[in-house]
C-alpha positions as CSV (number, residue, x, y, z in Angstrom):
1,M,0.0,0.0,0.0
2,K,1.4,3.4,-1.0
3,K,-1.2,6.0,-0.4
4,I,-1.7,9.6,0.6
5,F,-4.5,10.0,3.1
6,P,-6.1,13.4,3.6
7,L,-6.3,14.4,7.3
8,Q,-8.9,17.2,6.8
9,V,-12.2,16.2,5.1
10,S,-15.1,18.6,4.8
11,G,-18.1,17.5,6.9
12,K,-16.1,15.2,9.2
13,T,-14.1,15.9,12.4
14,G,-10.4,15.4,12.4
15,A,-10.7,12.6,15.0
16,R,-13.2,10.7,12.9
17,V,-11.0,11.0,9.8
18,L,-8.0,9.8,11.8
19,D,-9.9,6.8,13.2
20,A,-11.0,5.8,9.7
21,L,-7.4,6.1,8.4
22,K,-6.0,3.9,11.3
23,H,-8.8,1.3,10.7
24,E,-7.9,1.1,7.0
25,V,-4.2,0.6,7.8
26,R,-5.0,-2.2,10.3
27,R,-7.4,-3.9,7.9
28,Y,-4.8,-3.8,5.1
29,V,-2.2,-5.4,7.3
30,Q,-4.6,-8.1,8.5
31,R,-5.6,-8.9,4.9
32,E,-1.9,-9.2,3.8
33,Q,-1.1,-11.5,6.8
34,R,-3.8,-13.9,5.7
35,K,-2.3,-14.4,2.3
36,T,-0.2,-17.5,1.8
37,P,3.6,-16.7,1.4
38,P,5.3,-17.9,-1.7
39,E,7.0,-21.3,-1.9
40,G,10.1,-21.4,0.4
41,F,8.8,-18.7,2.8
42,N,6.6,-19.0,5.8
43,R,5.8,-15.5,7.0
44,W,5.3,-11.9,6.0
45,E,7.4,-8.9,7.1
46,F,6.3,-5.3,6.5
47,N,8.5,-2.5,5.3
48,C,6.8,0.7,6.5
49,R,7.4,4.4,5.8
50,V,5.2,7.3,7.1
51,G,5.5,11.1,6.6
52,A,4.0,14.2,5.2
53,D,4.8,13.1,1.6
54,A,6.7,10.3,-0.2
55,T,10.0,12.2,-0.2
56,T,10.1,13.0,3.5
57,A,8.6,9.7,4.7
58,A,10.7,8.0,7.4
59,A,11.1,4.3,7.8
60,C,9.5,2.8,10.9
61,R,8.4,-0.5,12.3
62,L,4.9,-1.9,11.8
63,S,4.1,-1.4,15.5
64,D,5.1,2.3,15.2
65,V,3.0,3.1,12.1
66,I,-0.2,4.2,14.0
67,G,1.9,6.4,16.4
68,A,3.6,8.0,13.4
69,I,0.3,8.7,11.8
70,E,-1.0,10.3,15.0
71,A,2.2,12.4,15.2
72,A,1.7,13.6,11.6
73,A,-1.9,14.6,12.4
74,R,-0.8,16.5,15.6
75,A,1.8,18.4,13.4
76,G,-1.1,19.9,11.6
77,G,-0.4,18.7,8.1
78,A,-3.2,18.4,5.5
79,A,-2.3,14.8,4.5
80,V,-0.1,11.9,5.5
81,Y,1.8,9.5,3.3
82,V,1.7,5.8,4.3
83,E,3.7,3.1,2.6
84,I,3.4,-0.5,3.8
85,L,5.0,-3.2,1.7
86,A,4.6,-6.9,2.5
87,V,7.9,-8.9,2.0
88,P,8.0,-12.7,2.4
89,I,10.6,-14.0,4.8
90,L,11.7,-17.4,6.1
91,W,11.3,-17.1,9.9
92,T,12.8,-19.6,12.3
93,P,11.9,-19.5,16.0
94,P,14.7,-18.7,18.4
95,E,16.3,-21.7,20.1
96,R,15.3,-22.3,23.7
97,P,18.1,-22.9,26.2
98,E,18.5,-26.5,27.6
99,A,16.4,-27.2,30.7
100,T,18.5,-27.8,33.8
101,G,16.0,-30.1,35.3
102,R,15.2,-27.8,38.2
103,V,11.7,-26.7,38.9
104,R,11.2,-23.3,40.4
């Protein structure tokens, strides 16, 4: 998703527009996570950028996207650019240390 969202829409309050924007971003991420990764991969990773426009957008983690959108809205801009790209990865769980046999 590469999209410029307006933060000021006539006939709607700013909070309502911001809530709709956050809902659309969360819905997009959930939809992408449901897709089956390509052969040889088992999970999706998301490369995210948020800013006033595409040239000034800063990279951030998926968990920080909503906060970055809220910060852009507090800054008073007319729009916010959101870029979220799903990339397939091969994820392996971290190894657990050997149990010592003691119960705590």
